[in-house]
Biopython code that builds the backbone (N, CA, C, O; Angstrom):
import numpy as np
from Bio.PDB.StructureBuilder import StructureBuilder

atoms = [
    (1, "MET", "N", (-165.432, -17.827, -131.734)),
    (1, "MET", "CA", (-165.662, -18.886, -130.800)),
    (1, "MET", "C", (-164.837, -18.352, -129.509)),
    (1, "MET", "O", (-163.793, -17.738, -129.730)),
    (2, "THR", "N", (-165.165, -18.514, -128.467)),
    (2, "THR", "CA", (-164.634, -18.128, -127.127)),
    (2, "THR", "C", (-163.462, -19.205, -126.887)),
    (2, "THR", "O", (-163.382, -20.231, -127.563)),
    (3, "ARG", "N", (-162.656, -18.907, -125.966)),
    (3, "ARG", "CA", (-161.506, -19.942, -125.388)),
    (3, "ARG", "C", (-162.424, -21.169, -124.777)),
    (3, "ARG", "O", (-162.275, -22.358, -125.057)),
    (4, "ALA", "N", (-163.220, -20.721, -124.050)),
    (4, "ALA", "CA", (-164.072, -21.818, -123.399)),
    (4, "ALA", "C", (-164.719, -22.872, -124.405)),
    (4, "ALA", "O", (-164.728, -24.100, -124.317)),
    (5, "GLU", "N", (-165.216, -22.107, -125.311)),
    (5, "GLU", "CA", (-166.116, -22.919, -126.412)),
    (5, "GLU", "C", (-164.856, -23.837, -127.323)),
    (5, "GLU", "O", (-165.112, -24.990, -127.670)),
    (6, "MET", "N", (-163.912, -23.391, -127.557)),
    (6, "MET", "CA", (-162.780, -24.192, -128.157)),
    (6, "MET", "C", (-162.297, -25.260, -127.301)),
    (6, "MET", "O", (-162.103, -26.349, -127.841)),
    (7, "VAL", "N", (-162.048, -25.123, -125.933)),
    (7, "VAL", "CA", (-161.754, -26.178, -124.984)),
    (7, "VAL", "C", (-162.830, -27.143, -124.841)),
    (7, "VAL", "O", (-162.674, -28.362, -124.766)),
    (8, "ASP", "N", (-163.841, -26.567, -124.809)),
    (8, "ASP", "CA", (-165.126, -27.722, -124.865)),
    (8, "ASP", "C", (-165.101, -28.600, -126.233)),
    (8, "ASP", "O", (-165.349, -29.805, -126.235)),
    (9, "ARG", "N", (-164.780, -27.870, -127.371)),
    (9, "ARG", "CA", (-164.808, -28.671, -128.512)),
    (9, "ARG", "C", (-163.721, -29.579, -128.732)),
    (9, "ARG", "O", (-163.842, -30.738, -129.130)),
    (10, "TYR", "N", (-162.411, -28.854, -128.389)),
    (10, "TYR", "CA", (-161.157, -29.555, -128.882)),
    (10, "TYR", "C", (-160.273, -30.146, -127.854)),
    (10, "TYR", "O", (-159.271, -30.791, -128.162)),
    (11, "GLY", "N", (-160.697, -29.897, -126.448)),
    (11, "GLY", "CA", (-160.125, -30.386, -125.508)),
    (11, "GLY", "C", (-159.222, -29.519, -124.703)),
    (11, "GLY", "O", (-158.805, -28.502, -125.257)),
    (12, "ASP", "N", (-158.844, -29.776, -123.432)),
    (12, "ASP", "CA", (-158.085, -28.796, -122.334)),
    (12, "ASP", "C", (-156.612, -28.655, -122.722)),
    (12, "ASP", "O", (-155.864, -27.872, -122.137)),
    (13, "GLY", "N", (-156.218, -29.451, -123.744)),
    (13, "GLY", "CA", (-154.623, -29.699, -124.006)),
    (13, "GLY", "C", (-154.312, -28.224, -124.864)),
    (13, "GLY", "O", (-153.146, -27.835, -124.939)),
    (14, "LEU", "N", (-155.264, -27.550, -125.411)),
    (14, "LEU", "CA", (-154.864, -26.359, -126.134)),
    (14, "LEU", "C", (-154.153, -25.435, -125.285)),
    (14, "LEU", "O", (-154.407, -25.250, -124.095)),
    (15, "VAL", "N", (-153.037, -24.730, -126.112)),
    (15, "VAL", "CA", (-152.233, -23.746, -125.562)),
    (15, "VAL", "C", (-152.525, -22.224, -125.961)),
    (15, "VAL", "O", (-152.150, -21.850, -127.072)),
    (16, "PHE", "N", (-153.039, -21.520, -125.289)),
    (16, "PHE", "CA", (-153.485, -20.189, -125.696)),
    (16, "PHE", "C", (-152.299, -19.155, -125.284)),
    (16, "PHE", "O", (-151.518, -19.460, -124.382)),
    (17, "LEU", "N", (-152.193, -17.884, -126.001)),
    (17, "LEU", "CA", (-151.159, -17.057, -125.568)),
    (17, "LEU", "C", (-152.016, -16.554, -124.418)),
    (17, "LEU", "O", (-153.245, -16.621, -124.418)),
    (18, "SER", "N", (-151.132, -15.944, -123.245)),
    (18, "SER", "CA", (-151.609, -15.510, -122.121)),
    (18, "SER", "C", (-152.432, -14.219, -121.970)),
    (18, "SER", "O", (-153.222, -13.944, -121.067)),
    (19, "GLU", "N", (-152.038, -13.393, -123.177)),
    (19, "GLU", "CA", (-152.759, -12.095, -123.277)),
    (19, "GLU", "C", (-153.960, -12.480, -124.113)),
    (19, "GLU", "O", (-153.864, -13.072, -125.188)),
    (20, "HIS", "N", (-155.113, -12.103, -123.544)),
    (20, "HIS", "CA", (-156.621, -12.555, -124.193)),
    (20, "HIS", "C", (-156.731, -11.536, -125.358)),
    (20, "HIS", "O", (-157.565, -11.818, -126.218)),
    (21, "TYR", "N", (-155.985, -10.345, -125.527)),
    (21, "TYR", "CA", (-156.334, -9.463, -126.537)),
    (21, "TYR", "C", (-155.877, -9.929, -127.896)),
    (21, "TYR", "O", (-156.279, -9.452, -128.956)),
    (22, "TYR", "N", (-154.879, -11.041, -127.752)),
    (22, "TYR", "CA", (-154.636, -11.772, -129.095)),
    (22, "TYR", "C", (-155.557, -12.826, -129.519)),
    (22, "TYR", "O", (-155.366, -13.505, -130.528)),
    (23, "ASP", "N", (-156.559, -12.953, -128.735)),
    (23, "ASP", "CA", (-157.646, -14.104, -129.326)),
    (23, "ASP", "C", (-158.272, -13.540, -130.415)),
    (23, "ASP", "O", (-158.961, -14.281, -131.117)),
    (24, "ALA", "N", (-158.159, -12.267, -130.719)),
    (24, "ALA", "CA", (-158.978, -11.736, -132.105)),
    (24, "ALA", "C", (-158.129, -12.210, -133.232)),
    (24, "ALA", "O", (-158.610, -12.219, -134.365)),
    (25, "ALA", "N", (-156.817, -12.633, -133.002)),
    (25, "ALA", "CA", (-155.888, -13.143, -134.009)),
    (25, "ALA", "C", (-155.991, -14.557, -134.346)),
    (25, "ALA", "O", (-155.372, -15.067, -135.279)),
    (26, "ILE", "N", (-156.896, -15.267, -133.460)),
    (26, "ILE", "CA", (-157.048, -16.768, -133.711)),
    (26, "ILE", "C", (-157.781, -16.942, -135.046)),
    (26, "ILE", "O", (-158.808, -16.351, -135.379)),
    (27, "LEU", "N", (-156.993, -17.980, -135.862)),
    (27, "LEU", "CA", (-157.668, -18.394, -136.985)),
    (27, "LEU", "C", (-158.349, -19.718, -136.893)),
    (27, "LEU", "O", (-159.270, -19.971, -137.670)),
    (28, "GLY", "N", (-157.965, -20.570, -136.007)),
    (28, "GLY", "CA", (-158.500, -21.791, -135.750)),
    (28, "GLY", "C", (-157.624, -22.765, -135.015)),
    (28, "GLY", "O", (-156.718, -22.309, -134.317)),
    (29, "VAL", "N", (-157.808, -24.079, -135.105)),
    (29, "VAL", "CA", (-157.072, -25.198, -134.520)),
    (29, "VAL", "C", (-156.406, -26.095, -135.518)),
    (29, "VAL", "O", (-157.031, -26.638, -136.429)),
    (30, "ALA", "N", (-155.147, -26.233, -135.324)),
    (30, "ALA", "CA", (-154.487, -27.117, -136.553)),
    (30, "ALA", "C", (-154.197, -28.578, -135.791)),
    (30, "ALA", "O", (-154.046, -28.611, -134.570)),
    (31, "ASN", "N", (-154.138, -29.659, -136.531)),
    (31, "ASN", "CA", (-154.022, -30.875, -135.915)),
    (31, "ASN", "C", (-152.448, -31.368, -136.295)),
    (31, "ASN", "O", (-152.146, -31.631, -137.459)),
    (32, "ASP", "N", (-151.604, -31.451, -135.324)),
    (32, "ASP", "CA", (-150.249, -31.736, -135.539)),
    (32, "ASP", "C", (-150.221, -33.575, -135.827)),
    (32, "ASP", "O", (-150.096, -34.431, -134.951)),
    (33, "MET", "N", (-150.343, -33.749, -136.963)),
    (33, "MET", "CA", (-150.093, -35.225, -137.226)),
    (33, "MET", "C", (-149.255, -35.870, -136.530)),
    (33, "MET", "O", (-149.725, -36.777, -135.844)),
    (34, "PRO", "N", (-147.750, -35.625, -136.472)),
    (34, "PRO", "CA", (-146.712, -36.379, -135.801)),
    (34, "PRO", "C", (-147.016, -36.459, -134.345)),
    (34, "PRO", "O", (-146.896, -37.548, -133.785)),
    (35, "THR", "N", (-147.338, -35.578, -133.788)),
    (35, "THR", "CA", (-147.455, -35.622, -132.162)),
    (35, "THR", "C", (-149.079, -36.010, -131.739)),
    (35, "THR", "O", (-149.299, -36.535, -130.647)),
    (36, "GLY", "N", (-150.248, -35.689, -132.744)),
    (36, "GLY", "CA", (-151.411, -35.843, -132.244)),
    (36, "GLY", "C", (-151.910, -34.571, -131.520)),
    (36, "GLY", "O", (-153.119, -34.454, -131.326)),
    (37, "ALA", "N", (-151.140, -33.708, -131.151)),
    (37, "ALA", "CA", (-151.497, -32.391, -130.585)),
    (37, "ALA", "C", (-152.439, -31.523, -131.482)),
    (37, "ALA", "O", (-152.273, -31.431, -132.699)),
    (38, "GLN", "N", (-153.481, -30.867, -130.767)),
    (38, "GLN", "CA", (-154.152, -29.807, -131.560)),
    (38, "GLN", "C", (-153.580, -28.644, -130.852)),
    (38, "GLN", "O", (-153.293, -28.587, -129.656)),
    (39, "ARG", "N", (-153.429, -27.544, -131.924)),
    (39, "ARG", "CA", (-152.719, -26.364, -131.707)),
    (39, "ARG", "C", (-153.475, -25.206, -132.239)),
    (39, "ARG", "O", (-153.908, -25.266, -133.390)),
    (40, "ILE", "N", (-153.696, -24.030, -131.418)),
    (40, "ILE", "CA", (-154.155, -22.952, -131.928)),
    (40, "ILE", "C", (-153.324, -22.258, -132.835)),
    (40, "ILE", "O", (-152.107, -22.171, -132.674)),
    (41, "VAL", "N", (-154.109, -21.624, -134.044)),
    (41, "VAL", "CA", (-153.271, -20.915, -134.875)),
    (41, "VAL", "C", (-153.568, -19.611, -134.848)),
    (41, "VAL", "O", (-154.762, -19.335, -134.729)),
    (42, "TYR", "N", (-152.694, -18.624, -134.936)),
    (42, "TYR", "CA", (-152.608, -17.253, -134.705)),
    (42, "TYR", "C", (-152.454, -16.575, -136.142)),
    (42, "TYR", "O", (-151.898, -17.185, -137.056)),
    (43, "ASP", "N", (-152.905, -15.448, -136.284)),
    (43, "ASP", "CA", (-152.556, -14.703, -137.578)),
    (43, "ASP", "C", (-151.550, -13.775, -137.099)),
    (43, "ASP", "O", (-151.805, -12.940, -136.232)),
    (44, "MET", "N", (-150.226, -13.925, -137.733)),
    (44, "MET", "CA", (-149.169, -12.839, -137.408)),
    (44, "MET", "C", (-149.405, -11.409, -137.644)),
    (44, "MET", "O", (-149.140, -10.552, -136.801)),
    (45, "GLU", "N", (-149.915, -11.157, -138.817)),
    (45, "GLU", "CA", (-150.354, -9.831, -139.060)),
    (45, "GLU", "C", (-151.246, -9.195, -138.085)),
    (45, "GLU", "O", (-151.125, -8.065, -137.612)),
    (46, "GLN", "N", (-152.189, -10.094, -137.837)),
    (46, "GLN", "CA", (-153.237, -9.254, -136.996)),
    (46, "GLN", "C", (-152.739, -9.150, -135.528)),
    (46, "GLN", "O", (-153.294, -8.334, -134.792)),
    (47, "MET", "N", (-151.620, -10.008, -135.003)),
    (47, "MET", "CA", (-151.080, -9.998, -133.865)),
    (47, "MET", "C", (-150.241, -8.745, -133.843)),
    (47, "MET", "O", (-150.168, -8.123, -132.784)),
    (48, "ILE", "N", (-149.503, -8.250, -135.077)),
    (48, "ILE", "CA", (-148.655, -6.975, -135.136)),
    (48, "ILE", "C", (-149.553, -5.855, -134.904)),
    (48, "ILE", "O", (-149.259, -4.946, -134.127)),
    (49, "ASN", "N", (-150.767, -5.903, -135.638)),
    (49, "ASN", "CA", (-151.762, -4.687, -135.458)),
    (49, "ASN", "C", (-152.178, -4.612, -134.153)),
    (49, "ASN", "O", (-152.133, -3.486, -133.658)),
    (50, "ILE", "N", (-152.596, -5.573, -133.417)),
    (50, "ILE", "CA", (-153.008, -5.623, -132.060)),
    (50, "ILE", "C", (-151.890, -5.087, -131.211)),
    (50, "ILE", "O", (-152.130, -4.202, -130.389)),
    (51, "ALA", "N", (-150.707, -5.563, -131.362)),
    (51, "ALA", "CA", (-149.514, -5.004, -130.354)),
    (51, "ALA", "C", (-149.362, -3.544, -130.594)),
    (51, "ALA", "O", (-149.144, -2.765, -129.665)),
    (52, "CYS", "N", (-149.490, -3.112, -132.012)),
    (52, "CYS", "CA", (-149.253, -1.468, -132.282)),
    (52, "CYS", "C", (-150.424, -0.857, -131.529)),
    (52, "CYS", "O", (-150.190, 0.131, -130.833)),
    (53, "ASN", "N", (-151.584, -1.309, -131.590)),
    (53, "ASN", "CA", (-152.671, -0.443, -131.102)),
    (53, "ASN", "C", (-152.485, -0.493, -129.415)),
    (53, "ASN", "O", (-152.420, 0.533, -128.738)),
    (54, "ILE", "N", (-152.424, -1.620, -128.954)),
    (54, "ILE", "CA", (-152.324, -1.552, -127.282)),
    (54, "ILE", "C", (-151.051, -0.796, -126.863)),
    (54, "ILE", "O", (-151.032, -0.095, -125.851)),
    (55, "ASN", "N", (-150.022, -0.953, -127.645)),
    (55, "ASN", "CA", (-148.601, -0.278, -127.035)),
    (55, "ASN", "C", (-148.195, 1.056, -127.876)),
    (55, "ASN", "O", (-147.187, 1.750, -127.745)),
    (56, "GLU", "N", (-149.038, 1.171, -128.576)),
    (56, "GLU", "CA", (-148.575, 2.521, -129.442)),
    (56, "GLU", "C", (-147.246, 2.464, -130.193)),
    (56, "GLU", "O", (-146.500, 3.432, -130.341)),
    (57, "TRP", "N", (-147.061, 1.413, -130.584)),
    (57, "TRP", "CA", (-145.861, 0.793, -131.320)),
    (57, "TRP", "C", (-145.902, 0.997, -132.855)),
    (57, "TRP", "O", (-147.006, 0.879, -133.386)),
    (58, "GLU", "N", (-144.973, 1.250, -133.532)),
    (58, "GLU", "CA", (-144.670, 1.047, -134.786)),
    (58, "GLU", "C", (-144.579, -0.260, -135.248)),
    (58, "GLU", "O", (-144.152, -1.105, -134.461)),
    (59, "ALA", "N", (-144.942, -0.635, -136.526)),
    (59, "ALA", "CA", (-144.928, -1.936, -136.877)),
    (59, "ALA", "C", (-143.285, -2.725, -136.593)),
    (59, "ALA", "O", (-143.094, -3.892, -136.254)),
    (60, "ASP", "N", (-142.625, -2.045, -136.763)),
    (60, "ASP", "CA", (-141.087, -2.808, -136.571)),
    (60, "ASP", "C", (-140.685, -3.208, -135.042)),
    (60, "ASP", "O", (-139.969, -4.154, -134.715)),
    (61, "GLU", "N", (-141.296, -2.294, -134.211)),
    (61, "GLU", "CA", (-141.219, -2.500, -132.888)),
    (61, "GLU", "C", (-142.246, -3.730, -132.450)),
    (61, "GLU", "O", (-141.838, -4.572, -131.650)),
    (62, "ALA", "N", (-143.381, -3.800, -132.910)),
    (62, "ALA", "CA", (-144.191, -4.944, -132.692)),
    (62, "ALA", "C", (-143.576, -6.169, -133.078)),
    (62, "ALA", "O", (-143.424, -7.127, -132.320)),
    (63, "ILE", "N", (-143.192, -6.115, -134.380)),
    (63, "ILE", "CA", (-142.545, -7.329, -135.001)),
    (63, "ILE", "C", (-141.109, -7.662, -134.218)),
    (63, "ILE", "O", (-140.853, -8.865, -134.180)),
    (64, "GLU", "N", (-140.280, -6.912, -133.683)),
    (64, "GLU", "CA", (-139.332, -7.278, -132.821)),
    (64, "GLU", "C", (-139.681, -7.767, -131.533)),
    (64, "GLU", "O", (-139.058, -8.734, -131.096)),
    (65, "PHE", "N", (-140.539, -7.269, -130.893)),
    (65, "PHE", "CA", (-141.157, -7.792, -129.577)),
    (65, "PHE", "C", (-141.760, -9.107, -129.687)),
    (65, "PHE", "O", (-141.475, -10.000, -128.888)),
    (66, "LEU", "N", (-142.741, -9.297, -130.827)),
    (66, "LEU", "CA", (-143.393, -10.653, -130.837)),
    (66, "LEU", "C", (-142.331, -11.829, -131.409)),
    (66, "LEU", "O", (-142.425, -13.005, -131.058)),
    (67, "GLU", "N", (-141.349, -11.353, -132.303)),
    (67, "GLU", "CA", (-140.526, -12.386, -132.471)),
    (67, "GLU", "C", (-139.600, -12.991, -131.517)),
    (67, "GLU", "O", (-139.314, -14.189, -131.518)),
    (68, "PHE", "N", (-139.093, -12.030, -130.616)),
    (68, "PHE", "CA", (-138.326, -12.306, -129.564)),
    (68, "PHE", "C", (-139.129, -13.000, -128.324)),
    (68, "PHE", "O", (-138.494, -13.778, -127.612)),
    (69, "ASN", "N", (-140.391, -12.767, -128.066)),
    (69, "ASN", "CA", (-141.102, -12.949, -126.886)),
    (69, "ASN", "C", (-142.099, -13.889, -127.155)),
    (69, "ASN", "O", (-142.626, -14.401, -126.168)),
    (70, "THR", "N", (-142.519, -14.269, -128.374)),
    (70, "THR", "CA", (-143.734, -14.903, -128.590)),
    (70, "THR", "C", (-143.741, -15.926, -129.806)),
    (70, "THR", "O", (-144.089, -17.094, -129.632)),
    (71, "TRP", "N", (-143.422, -15.538, -130.798)),
    (71, "TRP", "CA", (-143.113, -16.612, -132.063)),
    (71, "TRP", "C", (-142.157, -17.489, -131.963)),
    (71, "TRP", "O", (-142.265, -18.578, -132.527)),
    (72, "CYS", "N", (-141.099, -17.172, -131.254)),
    (72, "CYS", "CA", (-139.988, -18.327, -131.080)),
    (72, "CYS", "C", (-140.167, -19.073, -129.729)),
    (72, "CYS", "O", (-139.309, -19.909, -129.448)),
    (73, "ALA", "N", (-141.074, -18.883, -128.964)),
    (73, "ALA", "CA", (-141.221, -19.557, -127.719)),
    (73, "ALA", "C", (-141.941, -20.765, -128.005)),
    (73, "ALA", "O", (-142.951, -20.876, -128.700)),
    (74, "TYR", "N", (-141.180, -21.837, -127.268)),
    (74, "TYR", "CA", (-141.619, -23.246, -127.398)),
    (74, "TYR", "C", (-142.291, -23.679, -125.814)),
    (74, "TYR", "O", (-141.749, -23.515, -124.721)),
    (75, "VAL", "N", (-143.591, -24.256, -126.093)),
    (75, "VAL", "CA", (-144.097, -24.488, -124.560)),
    (75, "VAL", "C", (-144.586, -26.053, -124.932)),
    (75, "VAL", "O", (-145.680, -26.368, -124.463)),
    (76, "GLY", "N", (-143.981, -26.917, -125.616)),
    (76, "GLY", "CA", (-144.327, -28.443, -125.848)),
    (76, "GLY", "C", (-145.185, -28.485, -127.091)),
    (76, "GLY", "O", (-145.411, -27.567, -127.880)),
    (77, "ASP", "N", (-145.675, -29.896, -127.113)),
    (77, "ASP", "CA", (-146.161, -30.215, -128.432)),
    (77, "ASP", "C", (-147.446, -29.295, -128.647)),
    (77, "ASP", "O", (-147.794, -29.141, -129.818)),
    (78, "ALA", "N", (-147.976, -28.848, -127.936)),
    (78, "ALA", "CA", (-149.339, -27.864, -128.110)),
    (78, "ALA", "C", (-148.993, -26.316, -128.501)),
    (78, "ALA", "O", (-149.847, -25.479, -128.793)),
    (79, "THR", "N", (-147.603, -26.091, -128.454)),
    (79, "THR", "CA", (-147.205, -24.608, -128.872)),
    (79, "THR", "C", (-148.116, -24.273, -129.802)),
    (79, "THR", "O", (-148.453, -25.075, -130.673)),
    (80, "PRO", "N", (-148.620, -23.028, -129.714)),
    (80, "PRO", "CA", (-149.382, -22.389, -131.014)),
    (80, "PRO", "C", (-148.603, -22.215, -132.198)),
    (80, "PRO", "O", (-147.413, -21.913, -132.103)),
    (81, "VAL", "N", (-149.160, -22.377, -133.309)),
    (81, "VAL", "CA", (-148.674, -22.052, -134.775)),
    (81, "VAL", "C", (-149.082, -20.692, -135.134)),
    (81, "VAL", "O", (-150.255, -20.333, -135.029)),
    (82, "PHE", "N", (-148.101, -19.887, -135.574)),
    (82, "PHE", "CA", (-148.198, -18.480, -135.997)),
    (82, "PHE", "C", (-148.142, -18.625, -137.560)),
    (82, "PHE", "O", (-147.323, -19.317, -138.165)),
    (83, "VAL", "N", (-149.022, -17.954, -138.054)),
    (83, "VAL", "CA", (-149.188, -18.000, -139.609)),
    (83, "VAL", "C", (-149.016, -16.553, -140.204)),
    (83, "VAL", "O", (-149.615, -15.590, -139.726)),
    (84, "GLN", "N", (-148.250, -16.470, -141.166)),
    (84, "GLN", "CA", (-148.107, -15.244, -142.159)),
    (84, "GLN", "C", (-148.958, -15.598, -143.270)),
    (84, "GLN", "O", (-148.690, -16.527, -144.032)),
    (85, "ARG", "N", (-150.061, -14.807, -143.377)),
    (85, "ARG", "CA", (-150.628, -15.168, -144.710)),
    (85, "ARG", "C", (-150.369, -14.328, -146.026)),
    (85, "ARG", "O", (-150.331, -13.099, -146.084)),
    (86, "GLN", "N", (-150.204, -15.180, -147.031)),
    (86, "GLN", "CA", (-149.825, -14.428, -148.164)),
    (86, "GLN", "C", (-151.165, -13.583, -148.803)),
    (86, "GLN", "O", (-152.332, -13.971, -148.872)),
    (87, "LEU", "N", (-150.578, -12.301, -149.240)),
    (87, "LEU", "CA", (-151.604, -11.535, -149.696)),
    (87, "LEU", "C", (-151.516, -11.300, -151.153)),
    (87, "LEU", "O", (-152.373, -10.622, -151.721)),
]
sb = StructureBuilder()
sb.init_structure("model")
sb.init_model(0)
sb.init_chain("A")
sb.init_seg("    ")
for serial, (resi, resn, name, xyz) in enumerate(atoms, 1):
    if name == "N":
        sb.init_residue(resn, " ", resi, " ")
    sb.init_atom(name, np.array(xyz, "f"), 0.0, 1.0, " ", f" {name:<3s}", serial, name[0])
structure = sb.get_structure()
C-alpha cells in the first residue's frame, strides 16, 4: 500500500519517516488506544538492511545511526512504532 493509499484509509494524521526508501519496511498501522492516534509501524531489521544498502554501511553503523537519529525521535502522539521481530 502506498503512502497516499494509507492516508486515504487511515487519515492524514499518520507520520511517516521523511526518507521514502524506508517505506519498504512498513508493516502496517497500529492503533494507540490511550491517545487514539494511528501510528505507522516499521520493521527495524528491514530498516537496518535498507540503511546498509543505501549507505554502504556495516550493520553496526546502520544501527548506531538509526538509534540516534530515528528510533529515539519523538514527534508527538503519532510517532511511528519501530518493531524488532523475533526470529
